[in-house]
N, C-alpha and C positions, 0 to 999 in steps of 0.2 A: 281827604285822607292823604297820607304821606307814603311815598314809595319806600318799601322795606330796605332797599339797597342804597339809592342815591338821595333819599329824603326829599325829593321834589314833590310838590303837590300834584296828586293824580287821583283819578277815579276811573281809570281806563280798564285795568285788569286786576284779577285776583288769582293768587296761586291755587291751583286745583287741589293741592295737598293740604295746605294749612289756611287758606283763604286770606293770606296777607296781601295787601295791595302792592302792585309794582307798575312801572310806567312803560317799560319797553322789553323787547325780547332779550336784549343784553342784560338788563337787570334780572329778568327771570332766570336766565341761564346761571348767573352768579348765585341767585338765591336758592334754586330748587334742590341743590345738593348740600346746602350749608347746614350747619348744626342748628342755626336759628329756625330753619324750616322744620326740621325734625322735632325740635323742642315745642314749637307751636302746634305741630301735628299731634303730639302726645297730649298737649293741653286741651285741644279741641275734641279729641277722640274720647277723653275720659268722660264717662257718663255717670252722673251721680246716682247712687242707689236710692230707690224709693222707700226702702225700709231697712232697718238695722240688721236683722238676722234673716238669712235666706230661708231658714226653716220656718220662720213665722209667716203667717199670711200677711200680705200687704194690706195696709190700712189706708186705702185711698178713698177720700170722701169727694166723689165727683158730683158736683151739682148738675152737670150736664148729661149724666148717665141716662140712656134711653133703652128701649127694648132691643135696639140694634147694636148696643155697646158689646164689644167682643171681650170675653173674660181673659184674664192674664194667663190662665192655663192654655187657652187656645192660641194666644199671641206667642207664647213660648214655643209652640209647635212650629212656628215660622222659621226658627233658627235651625231646624233639622232638614229643611227643604234644600236639596242640592240644586234643583232648578232655580229657586230664588237666589241662591248664592251666585250661581252662574250669571243670572240676569244682572245682579248688582255689581258685577265686574265691569259692566258697560258704563263708561264715563258719561255718555249721553243720558242714560237713565238716572244716574246719580245727580247730574245737573238738574234734570227735571224735578226730582224729588226735593232737592235743595231749594229750587225756585218756589215750589208749592209750600214748603215749610216756612220760607221767609216772606211769602207774599202777604200784603196787607189784607187781601180778600182771597183766602185760600180756595174757596169754592169756585171762583173765577179761574184760578190757576189750574184746578183739577179739571174743570170743564175744557179748558184749552188743551191740557195734557191728554184728555180722552180722544183727541184726534191723532195721537201718536201711537202707531201699532205696538211699539216697544212698551209703552206705559200700559196699554190694554193687556198685553201679555203678562206684565208684572201684576196688575190688579187681579186678573183672572187666576193667576197662580196663588196669590194671597187668599183669595176666596176658596180655591180648591183645598187649601190647607186647613183653613179655619171652619169651613162649611162643606165637608167632603160630599155630602149627598145633594146639596143644593144645585150644583152645576150640571147634573145629569138630566138631559132632555131627550 
């Protein structure tokens, strides 16, 4: 990969905002407030819509659907959790989630993340939201 600022070959660091590669603190400082970072951030944050009209039911044909698959209605409940939003402000948690998402073997990354109290708190809160009665012991 090439540094976003000086164009030297690098694979050392990635911008936490837009994931562009950079090679040094000096290059990061120049990049982080640049319009290039903000443009790339907007491009990476854009999430494609799964269906055309929000009023229509999504037509997802998931060949991997199991009895444990969470419905879209329940997943939408996650966006109303203030506790989840607060947890997601933590850059360490966001980095863990990114590592899991990009890992070639996600189950191994999740197993490793389960040793992190912050990730456990995040997972527990997700379960509390989508399965409210399941967590009561």
